[in-house]
C-alpha positions as CSV (number, residue, x, y, z in Angstrom):
1,I,-0.1,0.0,0.2
2,K,1.2,3.2,-1.2
3,I,0.5,6.6,0.5
4,N,1.4,9.9,-1.0
5,E,3.4,12.1,1.0
6,Q,1.9,14.9,0.2
7,Y,-1.3,13.4,2.1
8,L,0.9,12.6,5.0
9,A,2.2,16.2,5.2
10,K,-1.4,17.5,6.0
11,E,-1.3,15.5,9.0
12,P,-4.7,13.8,8.6
13,T,-6.2,12.3,12.0
14,R,-6.2,8.9,12.8
15,Q,-9.5,8.4,11.6
16,Q,-8.6,9.7,8.0
17,L,-5.6,7.5,8.1
18,H,-7.6,4.2,9.1
19,N,-10.1,5.3,6.3
20,T,-7.1,5.4,3.8
21,I,-5.5,2.4,4.5
22,I,-8.7,0.3,4.6
23,E,-9.4,2.2,1.1
24,E,-6.1,1.3,-0.6
25,F,-6.5,-2.2,0.8
26,L,-9.8,-3.0,-0.6
27,H,-8.4,-1.4,-4.0
28,S,-5.7,-4.0,-4.2
29,I,-8.0,-6.7,-3.4
30,T,-10.9,-5.9,-5.8
31,K,-8.9,-3.7,-8.7
32,N,-7.1,-6.8,-10.6
33,T,-10.1,-9.2,-9.8
34,I,-12.6,-7.0,-11.7
35,E,-10.5,-6.2,-14.4
36,E,-10.1,-9.6,-15.0
37,Y,-13.6,-10.3,-16.1
38,V,-15.1,-7.2,-17.4
39,D,-13.9,-3.7,-19.2
40,I,-15.4,-0.4,-17.9
41,K,-15.3,2.2,-20.4
42,N,-16.9,5.1,-18.6
43,I,-20.3,6.8,-17.7
44,G,-22.0,7.7,-20.6
45,P,-23.8,11.0,-21.6
46,D,-26.8,9.2,-20.4
47,G,-25.9,8.3,-17.1
48,K,-25.6,4.3,-17.9
49,L,-22.1,2.7,-17.5
50,V,-20.2,1.4,-20.4
51,Y,-18.6,-1.4,-19.7
52,E,-18.1,-4.9,-21.4
53,F,-17.2,-8.3,-20.1
54,K,-14.4,-10.1,-21.7
55,N,-14.9,-13.1,-24.0
56,D,-12.1,-15.1,-22.7
57,K,-13.4,-15.1,-19.0
58,K,-16.3,-16.3,-18.2
59,A,-17.6,-13.9,-15.2
60,P,-19.6,-14.9,-12.5
61,A,-22.9,-13.9,-11.6
62,S,-22.0,-12.3,-8.7
63,L,-19.9,-10.1,-10.7
64,R,-22.9,-9.2,-13.5
65,T,-25.3,-8.3,-9.9
66,L,-22.3,-5.8,-8.8
67,M,-22.3,-4.3,-12.1
68,I,-26.0,-3.5,-11.7
69,V,-25.5,-2.8,-7.5
70,Y,-23.0,0.0,-9.4
71,Q,-25.4,0.9,-11.6
72,Q,-28.2,1.7,-9.3
73,A,-25.2,4.1,-6.9
74,I,-24.5,5.9,-10.5
75,D,-28.5,6.2,-11.2
76,Q,-29.0,7.8,-7.3
77,I,-26.3,10.7,-7.6
78,V,-27.1,11.3,-11.1
79,K,-30.7,12.0,-9.7
80,E,-29.4,13.9,-7.2
81,Q,-27.0,16.0,-8.4
82,G,-27.8,16.1,-12.7
83,I,-25.9,14.1,-15.4
84,D,-24.0,17.4,-16.6
85,N,-22.7,18.0,-12.9
86,V,-21.7,14.8,-12.2
87,L,-20.1,13.8,-15.8
88,K,-18.4,17.5,-15.3
89,T,-17.2,16.2,-12.0
90,I,-15.7,13.0,-12.9
91,D,-13.7,15.0,-16.0
92,S,-11.8,17.1,-13.2
93,F,-10.8,14.2,-11.3
94,N,-9.8,12.3,-14.3
95,N,-7.8,15.4,-15.7
96,V,-6.2,15.7,-12.0
97,K,-5.2,11.8,-12.0
98,N,-4.1,12.0,-15.9
99,D,-1.8,14.9,-14.5
100,N,-0.6,13.5,-11.5
101,N,-0.8,9.9,-12.0
102,T,-2.2,9.5,-8.5
103,A,-5.7,9.5,-7.2
104,N,-3.9,11.2,-3.9
105,S,-3.7,14.7,-5.5
106,L,-7.6,14.9,-5.9
107,V,-9.0,18.0,-3.9
108,V,-12.7,17.1,-2.9
109,N,-14.0,20.2,-1.4
110,N,-17.6,19.1,-0.4
111,Q,-20.0,16.1,0.0
112,N,-21.6,16.3,-3.4
113,E,-18.1,15.8,-5.2
114,L,-16.9,13.1,-3.2
115,D,-20.3,11.2,-3.7
116,V,-19.4,11.7,-7.5
117,Y,-16.1,10.5,-6.8
118,R,-17.3,7.4,-4.9
119,V,-19.2,6.4,-8.2
120,S,-16.5,7.7,-10.6
121,D,-14.5,3.9,-10.9
122,I,-16.2,0.8,-9.2
123,N,-12.6,0.5,-7.0
124,E,-14.0,3.8,-5.4
125,F,-17.2,2.8,-5.1
126,I,-16.6,-0.2,-3.4
127,A,-13.8,1.1,-1.2
128,G,-16.2,4.0,-0.2
129,I,-19.5,1.9,1.0
130,F,-16.9,0.1,3.1
131,I,-15.7,3.2,5.2
132,K,-17.0,3.2,8.4
133,N,-19.9,6.0,9.1
134,S,-19.0,7.4,6.0
135,N,-21.9,9.6,4.4
136,F,-21.9,7.6,0.8
137,A,-22.4,4.6,2.7
138,K,-25.2,6.1,4.5
139,K,-26.7,7.2,1.3
140,M,-26.7,3.8,-0.3
141,A,-28.4,2.1,3.0
142,N,-31.2,4.7,2.1
143,T,-31.4,4.2,-1.3
144,K,-33.8,1.2,-2.5
145,Y,-32.1,-1.3,-4.8
146,L,-34.3,-1.6,-7.7
147,Q,-37.8,-2.8,-6.5
148,S,-36.8,-5.0,-4.2
149,D,-37.3,-4.6,-0.4
150,K,-33.4,-3.9,0.1
151,S,-30.9,-1.0,0.2
152,I,-28.3,-0.8,-2.3
153,L,-25.7,-1.1,0.7
154,Q,-27.8,-4.5,1.7
155,K,-27.7,-5.9,-2.0
156,F,-23.8,-4.9,-2.1
157,V,-23.0,-6.5,0.8
158,E,-24.7,-9.8,-0.3
159,T,-23.0,-9.7,-4.0
160,L,-19.8,-8.8,-2.6
161,G,-19.7,-11.6,-0.2
162,K,-20.8,-14.1,-3.1
163,M,-18.3,-12.4,-5.6
164,F,-15.5,-13.0,-3.2
165,Y,-16.5,-16.7,-2.5
166,D,-16.8,-17.2,-6.8
167,I,-13.5,-15.5,-7.8
168,L,-11.0,-15.1,-5.3
169,P,-8.3,-17.4,-5.1
170,N,-7.8,-20.5,-3.1
171,K,-11.8,-19.5,-2.1
172,R,-13.4,-21.1,1.1
173,Q,-16.7,-21.1,2.1
174,D,-15.5,-20.4,5.6
175,S,-13.0,-17.7,5.0
176,I,-12.7,-14.4,6.9
177,S,-14.1,-12.3,3.6
178,A,-17.3,-14.0,3.2
179,N,-18.4,-14.7,6.5
180,T,-17.4,-10.9,7.6
181,L,-20.0,-9.7,4.6
182,K,-23.0,-12.0,5.7
């Protein structure tokens, strides 16, 4: 796990540092695993996620469901902030990442920008939902998943647990990750 020296120079609180370490750890677990099965392009001008499953891999049903859960989260943020604002904010994040080759240089000015950041990338979505007591996780807990009796957060936890079991190496049903997410 790498943490940007500029971030550390800002003397983050213990909780902020804790959240950053958890977030980076989750990125390390999920990024390569997801990229093995799916190629995510972007969020289109209609607010729909543009992606395709790789032909040479049979993506597990749990990963396919995770993509739907992610789309539901995007839909909620687009509904709240408007597609033009969401796309403009994502473009500004991408420009900073491209200029500095790191997300640690991003400056998020308010909760709306942070919510957009959380849906700008599936890895940020996964990490953001795990941050204890985050506004984003609370929002997902209060947003209905499709026409079900579950929230996006509940469906996410259910799906990620199944996904870890389906695709992580040396999977075991009694693993820490599977039991923790149930």
